[in-house]
C-alpha positions in Angstrom: -0.2 0.2 -0.2 1.3 3.5 -0.9 2.2 6.1 1.5 2.3 9.7 0.6 5.2 11.2 2.0 6.4 14.7 2.3 9.7 16.7 0.9 10.5 20.2 1.3 13.2 22.0 -1.1 16.2 20.6 0.3 15.7 17.4 1.0 13.9 17.2 -2.5 17.2 18.9 -4.3 19.3 16.5 -2.2 17.4 13.3 -3.0 17.8 14.3 -6.7 21.1 15.2 -6.8 22.0 11.5 -5.2 19.5 9.8 -7.5 21.3 11.4 -10.5 25.1 10.2 -9.1 24.0 6.6 -8.4 22.3 6.3 -11.8 25.1 7.9 -13.5 27.1 5.5 -11.7 25.1 2.1 -12.8 24.9 3.8 -16.5 28.4 4.4 -17.2 30.0 1.5 -14.8 33.0 -1.1 -15.8 31.2 -4.2 -17.0 33.5 -6.0 -14.4 32.1 -3.7 -11.8 28.3 -3.7 -12.8 26.9 -6.4 -10.3 27.8 -4.1 -6.9 26.7 -0.7 -9.0 22.9 -2.7 -9.7 23.0 -3.4 -6.1 24.1 0.4 -5.1 21.2 1.5 -7.9 18.6 -0.9 -6.4 19.5 -0.3 -2.9 19.1 3.3 -3.2 15.3 2.9 -4.7 14.3 0.4 -2.0 15.6 3.2 0.9 14.3 5.9 -0.6 10.5 6.6 0.1 9.8 8.9 -2.3 11.4 6.9 -5.4 10.5 3.4 -4.0 6.0 4.5 -4.1 6.8 5.8 -7.5 8.2 2.1 -8.7 5.5 0.5 -6.2 2.6 2.3 -8.2 3.5 1.4 -11.3 4.7 -2.0 -10.4 1.6 -3.7 -10.8 1.8 -6.5 -13.6 3.8 -9.8 -12.4 6.5 -10.9 -15.0 7.2 -14.3 -14.5 10.9 -13.2 -15.0 12.9 -16.4 -14.5 10.7 -17.7 -17.4 11.8 -14.8 -19.6 15.4 -14.6 -18.7 15.8 -18.6 -19.2 13.8 -18.2 -23.2 15.7 -15.6 -24.3 18.5 -16.2 -26.9 21.6 -14.8 -26.9 21.5 -11.2 -29.2 17.7 -11.3 -28.7 17.0 -8.2 -26.8 13.9 -8.2 -24.2 10.8 -6.5 -25.5 9.8 -3.7 -23.1 6.5 -3.2 -22.8 4.6 -0.1 -24.6 2.8 1.3 -21.4 4.8 3.2 -19.4 3.7 2.0 -16.0 4.3 -1.3 -17.2 7.8 -0.8 -18.7 8.9 1.0 -15.3 7.5 -2.5 -13.4 9.2 -4.4 -16.1 12.4 -3.6 -16.1 12.5 -3.0 -12.2 11.1 -7.0 -11.6 14.1 -7.8 -14.7 17.1 -5.7 -12.3 15.6 -7.0 -9.1 15.4 -10.5 -10.2 19.3 -10.4 -11.9 20.6 -8.9 -8.1 18.2 -11.7 -5.8 18.8 -14.5 -8.2 21.0 -14.5 -11.7 23.9 -14.0 -9.7 25.6 -11.2 -12.3 24.0 -8.6 -14.4 26.2 -10.6 -17.2 24.0 -12.9 -18.0 21.0 -10.4 -19.3 23.5 -7.9 -21.0 25.8 -10.6 -23.0 23.7 -10.4 -26.4 23.4 -6.3 -26.5 26.7 -6.1 -27.7 27.9 -5.6 -31.8 30.8 -6.3 -31.7 33.1 -9.2 -29.2 33.2 -6.7 -26.0 31.9 -7.2 -23.0 32.0 -3.3 -21.9 29.9 -2.8 -24.9 27.1 -5.2 -24.2 27.5 -3.8 -20.3 27.0 -0.3 -22.4 23.9 -0.9 -24.7 22.2 -2.9 -22.1 22.0 0.0 -19.8 21.0 2.8 -22.4 18.7 0.3 -24.0 17.0 -1.3 -21.0 18.2 0.6 -17.7 18.0 4.2 -18.7 14.2 4.1 -19.7 13.8 2.9 -15.6 16.3 6.5 -14.9 14.2 8.7 -17.4 10.9 7.7 -15.9 12.1 8.2 -12.2 13.7 11.6 -13.4 10.6 12.9 -15.3 8.6 12.0 -12.0 11.3 14.2 -9.8 10.7 16.5 -12.2 6.8 16.7 -12.1 7.5 17.4 -8.2 9.7 20.2 -9.0 6.8 21.7 -10.9 4.0 20.7 -7.9 6.1 22.2 -5.6 6.5 25.0 -8.3 10.4 25.1 -7.8 11.1 25.9 -10.9 9.7 29.4 -10.9 12.7 30.3 -8.6 14.9 32.6 -10.1 17.9 31.6 -7.7 19.4 28.3 -9.7 22.9 28.9 -10.3 24.2 26.8 -13.7 27.7 25.7 -14.1 28.2 26.7 -18.1 31.9 27.6 -18.1 34.7 26.3 -20.6 33.3 22.9 -19.2 37.0 22.9 -17.0 36.6 25.9 -14.9 32.9 27.3 -13.9 30.9 30.0 -14.5 27.6 31.1 -12.2 24.7 32.1 -14.1 22.6 34.8 -12.3 18.8 35.9 -13.1 19.3 38.5 -15.4 23.2 38.5 -16.4 25.5 36.4 -18.2 28.6 36.1 -19.1 30.7 33.2 -20.8 34.3 32.8 -20.4 36.6 30.0 -22.3 40.6 31.2 -21.6 42.0 28.1 -22.6 43.0 26.5 -25.8 42.6 23.1 -26.5 45.2 21.9 -29.5 42.3 19.6 -31.3 39.9 21.8 -33.5 36.8 19.6 -33.1 36.9 19.5 -29.3 37.5 23.4 -29.6 34.2 23.9 -31.8 32.6 21.4 -29.4 33.0 23.4 -26.5 32.3 26.6 -28.7 28.8 25.1 -29.5 27.9 24.0 -26.0 28.6 27.3 -24.6 26.6 29.3 -27.0 23.9 26.1 -26.1 24.0 26.4 -23.0 23.6 30.2 -23.0 20.3 29.6 -25.0 18.8 27.8 -23.3 19.4 29.5 -19.5 17.4 32.6 -21.6 14.7 30.5 -22.8 11.8 30.8 -20.4 9.9 28.4 -22.1 12.0 25.5 -20.6 12.0 24.8 -16.6 15.3 25.6 -15.1 15.2 21.8 -13.4 15.4 20.7 -17.4 18.1 23.5 -18.2 20.1 22.3 -14.8 19.8 18.7 -15.9 20.4 19.2 -19.1 23.5 21.6 -18.9 25.1 19.8 -16.1 25.0 15.8 -19.1 26.4 18.3 -21.3 29.0 19.5 -19.6 29.9 15.5 -18.7 29.6 14.3 -22.0 32.1 17.2 -23.4 34.9 16.7 -20.6 34.1 12.6 -22.0 35.0 13.3 -25.5 38.6 15.2 -24.0 39.5 11.7 -22.5 41.4 9.5 -23.9 38.8 6.9 -24.3 35.2 8.5 -24.2 32.8 6.3 -22.8 29.9 7.0 -25.6 27.3 5.8 -23.2 27.3 9.0 -21.6 27.6 11.1 -24.7 24.4 9.3 -25.9 23.1 10.0 -22.6 23.5 13.9 -23.8 22.6 13.7 -27.1 19.2 12.6 -25.7 18.6 15.5 -23.7 19.5 17.8 -25.8 16.9 16.0 -28.2 14.4 15.9 -25.5 14.8 19.8 -25.1 14.6 20.4 -28.8 11.4 18.8 -28.9 9.7 21.2 -26.0 6.9 23.2 -27.1 8.0 26.9 -27.8 11.6 26.3 -27.4 13.5 29.1 -28.8 15.3 29.0 -32.3 18.8 29.4 -30.6 18.2 26.4 -28.6 17.3 24.4 -31.3 20.1 25.8 -33.4 22.9 25.3 -31.2 21.1 21.8 -30.4 21.6 20.7 -33.7 24.6 21.5 -34.1 25.6 19.8 -30.8 23.6 16.8 -31.7 26.1 16.7 -34.9 29.1 17.1 -33.5 28.6 14.3 -30.8 27.8 12.3 -33.2 31.1 12.5 -34.9 32.8 11.9 -31.5 30.6 8.6 -31.0 30.3 7.1 -35.0 
């Protein structure tokens, strides 16, 4: 039986921050650490009354996960339900089943890889199966912010510096500083477009502040990942999905759409 749980603004922000951190850790996990990070992810959900209540409300249809997992052929993808509520329940039951009985998430992620790399299997499974559940929870937390009218506050700070430094945006004033020069032209171009996109996003009044904050954070992480020697594609793809979602917001300004489209093209060039 679900129980209504109340949060104040500070508790909500802590919950949202901690969930994004534990979800990101699982989504970007090294395949050798996937089991531990799956356990952490599920434990966080089970220990968070707000999120667990959301899961329980949607976890209505019971699936025979033992049979579903056992009957799956190598390379066959899990068919996620179409309805949001059923998809939430299915993914949660699948992850719980793996955590409790299978012993290793490798048993269900293997076969999701296109090549022969185990890490690719882990990344693609997380992108195609785990991320939809994360997105549902993030959307739920975003709706909570709207209900709490947090999107109407003007004190939000956004880190939209040169993605290695910091620039704090306050309502009514904005500037972008990029003092460091990098050798690779494409990375420099990406950073420049990312800054313009972030600035356009902040100035757009049709997009809630929470959505802006999440988007800037994901883009920043993706840019930093691109600059690394071995960038994790799942992080870049997650940022791209968020940029697409923002571009699709009704009323999104022309600058957001223009720079968002350019950003998607540049990111795509790095992940192939």
